A tleap script that builds the chain and sets N, CA, C and O, in Angstrom:
source leaprc.protein.ff14SB
mol = sequence {
  NMET THR THR ILE VAL ASN THR PRO ALA PRO
  THR THR ASP ASN ASN SER SER SER GLY PHE
  LEU ILE ALA VAL ILE GLY LEU ILE VAL PHE
  VAL VAL ILE LEU ILE TYR PHE GLY LEU PRO
  ALA LEU LYS ASN MET SER PRO ALA GLU ILE
  ASN ILE PRO ALA PRO GLN VAL ASN VAL PRO
  ASP LYS ILE ASP VAL ASN VAL LYS GLN ALA
  CPRO
}
set mol.1.N position { 17.673 85.872 98.848 }
set mol.1.CA position { 17.304 86.185 97.490 }
set mol.1.C position { 17.414 84.855 96.670 }
set mol.1.O position { 18.335 84.051 96.809 }
set mol.2.N position { 16.389 84.719 95.818 }
set mol.2.CA position { 16.203 83.552 95.006 }
set mol.2.C position { 16.949 83.743 93.634 }
set mol.2.O position { 16.922 84.805 93.012 }
set mol.3.N position { 17.549 82.733 93.267 }
set mol.3.CA position { 18.270 82.724 92.101 }
set mol.3.C position { 17.398 81.810 91.043 }
set mol.3.O position { 17.166 80.621 91.258 }
set mol.4.N position { 16.984 82.451 89.978 }
set mol.4.CA position { 16.307 81.720 88.928 }
set mol.4.C position { 17.243 81.555 87.753 }
set mol.4.O position { 17.902 82.487 87.292 }
set mol.5.N position { 17.265 80.253 87.271 }
set mol.5.CA position { 18.086 79.921 86.237 }
set mol.5.C position { 17.109 79.413 85.144 }
set mol.5.O position { 16.383 78.428 85.271 }
set mol.6.N position { 17.186 80.204 84.068 }
set mol.6.CA position { 16.300 79.852 82.940 }
set mol.6.C position { 17.212 79.057 81.876 }
set mol.6.O position { 18.014 79.690 81.190 }
set mol.7.N position { 17.086 77.736 81.753 }
set mol.7.CA position { 17.823 77.050 81.013 }
set mol.7.C position { 17.129 76.961 79.545 }
set mol.7.O position { 15.939 76.686 79.387 }
set mol.8.N position { 17.962 77.210 78.591 }
set mol.8.CA position { 17.342 77.322 77.216 }
set mol.8.C position { 16.741 75.741 76.826 }
set mol.8.O position { 17.122 74.732 77.419 }
set mol.9.N position { 15.849 75.738 75.843 }
set mol.9.CA position { 15.350 74.562 75.384 }
set mol.9.C position { 16.437 73.779 74.634 }
set mol.9.O position { 17.162 74.365 73.831 }
set mol.10.N position { 16.562 72.515 74.871 }
set mol.10.CA position { 17.633 71.660 74.152 }
set mol.10.C position { 17.540 71.818 72.617 }
set mol.10.O position { 16.495 71.648 71.990 }
set mol.11.N position { 18.700 72.152 72.081 }
set mol.11.CA position { 18.703 72.258 70.579 }
set mol.11.C position { 18.913 70.906 69.893 }
set mol.11.O position { 19.835 70.154 70.207 }
set mol.12.N position { 18.117 70.664 69.050 }
set mol.12.CA position { 18.407 69.455 68.209 }
set mol.12.C position { 18.899 69.849 66.834 }
set mol.12.O position { 18.841 71.022 66.467 }
set mol.13.N position { 19.345 68.960 66.127 }
set mol.13.CA position { 20.068 69.243 64.905 }
set mol.13.C position { 19.165 68.667 63.741 }
set mol.13.O position { 19.577 67.894 62.876 }
set mol.14.N position { 17.898 69.144 63.842 }
set mol.14.CA position { 16.918 68.931 62.821 }
set mol.14.C position { 17.045 69.941 61.684 }
set mol.14.O position { 16.597 71.081 61.808 }
set mol.15.N position { 17.676 69.504 60.537 }
set mol.15.CA position { 17.995 70.438 59.500 }
set mol.15.C position { 17.007 70.140 58.441 }
set mol.15.O position { 17.200 69.215 57.653 }
set mol.16.N position { 15.858 70.959 58.390 }
set mol.16.CA position { 14.841 70.675 57.413 }
set mol.16.C position { 15.156 70.900 56.005 }
set mol.16.O position { 14.474 70.426 55.096 }
set mol.17.N position { 16.343 71.730 55.800 }
set mol.17.CA position { 16.685 71.916 54.360 }
set mol.17.C position { 17.205 70.592 53.720 }
set mol.17.O position { 17.107 70.390 52.510 }
set mol.18.N position { 17.735 69.744 54.543 }
set mol.18.CA position { 18.161 68.474 53.823 }
set mol.18.C position { 17.007 67.661 53.224 }
set mol.18.O position { 17.161 67.013 52.189 }
set mol.19.N position { 15.867 67.709 53.886 }
set mol.19.CA position { 14.663 67.112 53.476 }
set mol.19.C position { 14.154 67.774 52.180 }
set mol.19.O position { 13.759 67.073 51.249 }
set mol.20.N position { 14.161 69.020 52.119 }
set mol.20.CA position { 13.797 69.863 50.987 }
set mol.20.C position { 14.780 69.527 49.814 }
set mol.20.O position { 14.315 69.398 48.681 }
set mol.21.N position { 16.054 69.389 50.034 }
set mol.21.CA position { 16.992 69.245 48.995 }
set mol.21.C position { 16.700 67.788 48.343 }
set mol.21.O position { 16.752 67.622 47.124 }
set mol.22.N position { 16.398 66.775 49.227 }
set mol.22.CA position { 16.012 65.481 48.702 }
set mol.22.C position { 14.866 65.499 47.847 }
set mol.22.O position { 14.827 64.869 46.790 }
set mol.23.N position { 13.842 66.278 48.325 }
set mol.23.CA position { 12.580 66.360 47.468 }
set mol.23.C position { 12.893 66.990 46.174 }
set mol.23.O position { 12.452 66.511 45.129 }
set mol.24.N position { 13.669 68.092 46.198 }
set mol.24.CA position { 13.952 68.769 44.974 }
set mol.24.C position { 14.708 67.874 43.972 }
set mol.24.O position { 14.330 67.824 42.801 }
set mol.25.N position { 15.796 67.147 44.419 }
set mol.25.CA position { 16.507 66.178 43.658 }
set mol.25.C position { 15.467 65.063 43.134 }
set mol.25.O position { 15.544 64.652 41.976 }
set mol.26.N position { 14.568 64.626 43.963 }
set mol.26.CA position { 13.607 63.530 43.495 }
set mol.26.C position { 12.625 64.167 42.472 }
set mol.26.O position { 12.215 63.465 41.548 }
set mol.27.N position { 12.237 65.426 42.584 }
set mol.27.CA position { 11.416 65.981 41.549 }
set mol.27.C position { 12.137 66.161 40.250 }
set mol.27.O position { 11.524 66.026 39.191 }
set mol.28.N position { 13.359 66.446 40.279 }
set mol.28.CA position { 14.227 66.709 39.032 }
set mol.28.C position { 14.422 65.462 38.391 }
set mol.28.O position { 14.348 65.397 37.164 }
set mol.29.N position { 14.708 64.272 39.216 }
set mol.29.CA position { 14.830 62.947 38.581 }
set mol.29.C position { 13.542 62.533 37.991 }
set mol.29.O position { 13.553 61.935 36.915 }
set mol.30.N position { 12.424 62.796 38.600 }
set mol.30.CA position { 11.091 62.470 38.045 }
set mol.30.C position { 10.838 63.161 36.605 }
set mol.30.O position { 10.368 62.556 35.641 }
set mol.31.N position { 11.176 64.362 36.607 }
set mol.31.CA position { 10.987 65.247 35.492 }
set mol.31.C position { 11.922 64.657 34.343 }
set mol.31.O position { 11.490 64.558 33.195 }
set mol.32.N position { 13.108 64.300 34.656 }
set mol.32.CA position { 14.064 63.836 33.663 }
set mol.32.C position { 13.513 62.586 33.089 }
set mol.32.O position { 13.426 62.502 31.864 }
set mol.33.N position { 13.109 61.542 33.896 }
set mol.33.CA position { 12.546 60.347 33.521 }
set mol.33.C position { 11.242 60.577 32.676 }
set mol.33.O position { 11.046 59.936 31.644 }
set mol.34.N position { 10.460 61.403 33.093 }
set mol.34.CA position { 9.301 61.743 32.270 }
set mol.34.C position { 9.484 62.268 30.909 }
set mol.34.O position { 8.731 61.919 30.001 }
set mol.35.N position { 10.514 63.144 30.719 }
set mol.35.CA position { 10.874 63.585 29.518 }
set mol.35.C position { 11.564 62.565 28.687 }
set mol.35.O position { 11.324 62.509 27.481 }
set mol.36.N position { 12.386 61.775 29.240 }
set mol.36.CA position { 13.162 60.655 28.567 }
set mol.36.C position { 12.206 59.659 27.894 }
set mol.36.O position { 12.321 59.360 26.705 }
set mol.37.N position { 11.216 59.136 28.738 }
set mol.37.CA position { 10.379 58.208 28.202 }
set mol.37.C position { 9.066 58.857 27.501 }
set mol.37.O position { 8.573 58.350 26.493 }
set mol.38.N position { 8.588 59.920 28.065 }
set mol.38.CA position { 7.393 60.622 27.510 }
set mol.38.C position { 7.407 61.059 26.328 }
set mol.38.O position { 6.528 60.727 25.532 }
set mol.39.N position { 8.511 61.968 25.964 }
set mol.39.CA position { 8.570 62.625 24.571 }
set mol.39.C position { 8.658 61.550 23.380 }
set mol.39.O position { 8.031 61.781 22.346 }
set mol.40.N position { 9.337 60.514 23.490 }
set mol.40.CA position { 9.460 59.525 22.343 }
set mol.40.C position { 8.119 58.852 22.252 }
set mol.40.O position { 7.651 58.570 21.149 }
set mol.41.N position { 7.459 58.575 23.411 }
set mol.41.CA position { 6.104 58.026 23.340 }
set mol.41.C position { 5.069 58.905 22.611 }
set mol.41.O position { 4.268 58.480 21.778 }
set mol.42.N position { 5.172 60.076 22.991 }
set mol.42.CA position { 4.330 61.082 22.327 }
set mol.42.C position { 4.596 61.216 20.782 }
set mol.42.O position { 3.666 61.377 19.991 }
set mol.43.N position { 5.775 61.151 20.432 }
set mol.43.CA position { 6.302 61.282 19.098 }
set mol.43.C position { 5.915 60.163 18.199 }
set mol.43.O position { 5.588 60.377 17.032 }
set mol.44.N position { 5.950 58.880 18.761 }
set mol.44.CA position { 5.557 57.719 18.086 }
set mol.44.C position { 4.072 57.439 18.047 }
set mol.44.O position { 3.672 56.497 17.363 }
set mol.45.N position { 3.214 58.198 18.741 }
set mol.45.CA position { 1.879 58.050 18.658 }
set mol.45.C position { 1.220 58.311 17.440 }
set mol.45.O position { 1.471 59.372 16.869 }
set mol.46.N position { 0.325 57.421 16.893 }
set mol.46.CA position { -0.197 57.730 15.656 }
set mol.46.C position { -1.804 57.486 15.785 }
set mol.46.O position { -2.210 56.763 16.695 }
set mol.47.N position { -2.547 57.978 15.041 }
set mol.47.CA position { -3.982 57.844 15.226 }
set mol.47.C position { -4.247 56.462 15.016 }
set mol.47.O position { -3.481 55.758 14.359 }
set mol.48.N position { -5.442 55.977 15.617 }
set mol.48.CA position { -5.872 54.556 15.505 }
set mol.48.C position { -6.292 54.399 14.046 }
set mol.48.O position { -6.910 55.287 13.459 }
set mol.49.N position { -5.912 53.160 13.434 }
set mol.49.CA position { -6.369 52.805 12.131 }
set mol.49.C position { -7.481 51.981 12.136 }
set mol.49.O position { -7.476 50.887 12.700 }
set mol.50.N position { -8.463 52.448 11.527 }
set mol.50.CA position { -9.805 51.731 11.427 }
set mol.50.C position { -9.996 51.273 9.996 }
set mol.50.O position { -10.102 52.125 9.113 }
set mol.51.N position { -10.046 50.043 9.724 }
set mol.51.CA position { -10.327 49.576 8.359 }
set mol.51.C position { -11.772 49.516 8.065 }
set mol.51.O position { -12.432 48.557 8.465 }
set mol.52.N position { -12.326 50.514 7.365 }
set mol.52.CA position { -13.742 50.497 7.002 }
set mol.52.C position { -13.818 50.356 5.501 }
set mol.52.O position { -13.382 51.229 4.750 }
set mol.53.N position { -14.386 49.230 5.074 }
set mol.53.CA position { -14.396 49.028 3.598 }
set mol.53.C position { -15.234 50.068 2.875 }
set mol.53.O position { -16.259 50.550 3.357 }
set mol.54.N position { -14.704 50.400 1.619 }
set mol.54.CA position { -15.447 51.367 0.902 }
set mol.54.C position { -16.741 50.863 0.465 }
set mol.54.O position { -16.862 49.665 0.208 }
set mol.55.N position { -17.741 51.689 0.355 }
set mol.55.CA position { -19.097 51.351 -0.001 }
set mol.55.C position { -19.086 50.991 -1.622 }
set mol.55.O position { -18.427 51.583 -2.477 }
set mol.56.N position { -19.828 50.065 -1.791 }
set mol.56.CA position { -20.180 49.673 -3.261 }
set mol.56.C position { -21.459 50.263 -3.661 }
set mol.56.O position { -22.450 50.079 -2.954 }
set mol.57.N position { -21.524 51.003 -4.810 }
set mol.57.CA position { -22.633 51.586 -5.283 }
set mol.57.C position { -22.843 50.975 -6.719 }
set mol.57.O position { -21.985 51.018 -7.601 }
set mol.58.N position { -24.106 50.393 -6.851 }
set mol.58.CA position { -24.490 49.778 -8.058 }
set mol.58.C position { -25.476 50.649 -8.717 }
set mol.58.O position { -26.574 50.856 -8.200 }
set mol.59.N position { -25.087 51.219 -9.955 }
set mol.59.CA position { -25.903 52.000 -10.663 }
set mol.59.C position { -26.419 51.299 -11.862 }
set mol.59.O position { -25.575 50.855 -12.641 }
set mol.60.N position { -27.680 51.130 -12.131 }
set mol.60.CA position { -28.129 50.351 -13.340 }
set mol.60.C position { -27.794 51.295 -14.659 }
set mol.60.O position { -27.644 52.517 -14.663 }
set mol.61.N position { -27.725 50.435 -15.705 }
set mol.61.CA position { -27.318 51.239 -16.985 }
set mol.61.C position { -28.589 52.043 -17.503 }
set mol.61.O position { -28.481 53.193 -17.928 }
set mol.62.N position { -29.737 51.400 -17.443 }
set mol.62.CA position { -30.937 52.147 -17.883 }
set mol.62.C position { -31.852 52.302 -16.865 }
set mol.62.O position { -31.954 51.390 -16.044 }
set mol.63.N position { -32.651 53.451 -16.749 }
set mol.63.CA position { -33.607 53.618 -15.811 }
set mol.63.C position { -34.957 54.056 -16.496 }
set mol.63.O position { -35.032 54.993 -17.290 }
set mol.64.N position { -35.969 53.302 -16.114 }
set mol.64.CA position { -37.313 53.542 -16.726 }
set mol.64.C position { -37.958 54.585 -16.064 }
set mol.64.O position { -38.394 54.369 -14.933 }
set mol.65.N position { -38.106 55.813 -16.644 }
set mol.65.CA position { -38.715 56.912 -15.967 }
set mol.65.C position { -40.244 57.103 -16.391 }
set mol.65.O position { -40.885 58.068 -15.976 }
set mol.66.N position { -40.748 56.228 -17.158 }
set mol.66.CA position { -42.151 56.469 -17.591 }
set mol.66.C position { -43.011 55.845 -16.551 }
set mol.66.O position { -42.822 54.694 -16.158 }
set mol.67.N position { -43.990 56.644 -16.094 }
set mol.67.CA position { -44.871 56.223 -14.987 }
set mol.67.C position { -46.130 55.839 -15.714 }
set mol.67.O position { -46.658 56.692 -16.427 }
set mol.68.N position { -46.671 54.629 -15.606 }
set mol.68.CA position { -47.977 54.404 -16.203 }
set mol.68.C position { -48.939 54.114 -15.117 }
set mol.68.O position { -48.707 53.240 -14.281 }
set mol.69.N position { -50.011 54.829 -15.113 }
set mol.69.CA position { -51.049 54.817 -14.047 }
set mol.69.C position { -52.333 54.097 -14.610 }
set mol.69.O position { -52.715 54.385 -15.744 }
set mol.70.N position { -52.986 53.196 -13.874 }
set mol.70.CA position { -54.064 52.624 -14.347 }
set mol.70.C position { -55.337 53.619 -14.255 }
set mol.70.O position { -55.513 54.352 -13.282 }
set mol.71.N position { -56.180 53.571 -15.337 }
set mol.71.CA position { -57.315 54.603 -15.442 }
set mol.71.C position { -58.451 54.341 -14.403 }
set mol.71.O position { -59.432 55.083 -14.361 }
savepdb mol mol.pdb
quit
């Protein structure tokens, strides 16, 4: 009679939850840095100031409205 020995696959200690934990901590740090530097930057933003000189309008004192046509 033949004896068959099924050996289980070798187990490795690959714990994928530690990578997930590092990713979550990194994401939290990124969000905190974004809030710390981003909110004051947004608060201090102001619209661009463009200096356009005011137009000068010259209106004469008298206007001749009589139209004279040649015959």
